[in-house]
C-alpha positions in Angstrom: -2.3 -9.5 -12.1 -5.0 -9.6 -9.7 -2.9 -8.9 -7.2 -2.0 -5.3 -8.4 -5.2 -5.0 -9.3 -6.4 -4.9 -5.9 -3.6 -3.0 -5.2 -4.0 0.1 -7.2 -8.5 -0.7 -6.9 -7.2 0.5 -3.7 -5.1 3.4 -3.6 -7.4 6.4 -1.9 -7.0 9.9 -2.5 -3.5 11.7 -2.3 -1.2 8.3 -2.4 0.8 7.3 -4.3 2.9 3.9 -4.9 6.5 4.4 -6.3 7.1 1.1 -6.3 6.0 -2.8 -5.3 8.9 -6.0 -4.9 7.8 -9.7 -4.5 9.7 -10.3 -1.8 8.3 -14.5 -1.4 6.2 -16.4 -3.6 3.3 -15.6 -0.7 4.7 -11.9 -0.2 5.2 -8.8 -1.5 6.2 -4.7 0.1 4.3 -2.2 -1.2 6.4 1.5 -1.3 5.0 4.8 -1.5 4.0 8.6 -1.1 1.1 9.3 1.2 0.4 13.2 2.4 -0.8 12.0 5.2 -1.0 9.0 8.3 -4.7 9.1 8.0 -4.2 8.4 3.7 -1.4 5.6 5.2 -4.2 4.0 7.5 -7.0 3.7 4.4 -5.4 2.4 2.4 -3.6 -0.5 4.8 -7.7 -1.0 6.1 -9.0 -0.9 2.3 -6.1 -3.5 1.1 -7.3 -5.1 4.5 -10.3 -6.1 3.1 -9.6 -7.4 -0.4 -9.0 -11.6 -1.0 -5.9 -11.5 -2.3 -4.7 -10.0 0.5 -4.8 -12.1 3.3 -2.2 -9.8 6.0 -0.9 -6.3 5.8 2.6 -4.6 8.1 3.4 -0.8 8.0 6.9 -1.9 8.1 8.6 2.0 8.1 6.2 5.9 8.2 8.8 8.9 7.8 7.8 12.0 7.6 9.5 13.8 4.4 8.4 16.8 1.5 6.6 16.2 -0.9 7.4 18.6 -4.3 
């Protein structure tokens, strides 16, 4: 529960989560949509400051349309 609170607290404006999945007991993946690369960078920077999260990696960033 603490993890989800940290993730939601660190969401910048114009960034939406579409999924969170556990990869292993100490690793998880976040899927989401953001309006710009700057918003993605803000999200990653915010997560890196969380005491609950020890490592943040960007796996995929794709351009698309938000309807």
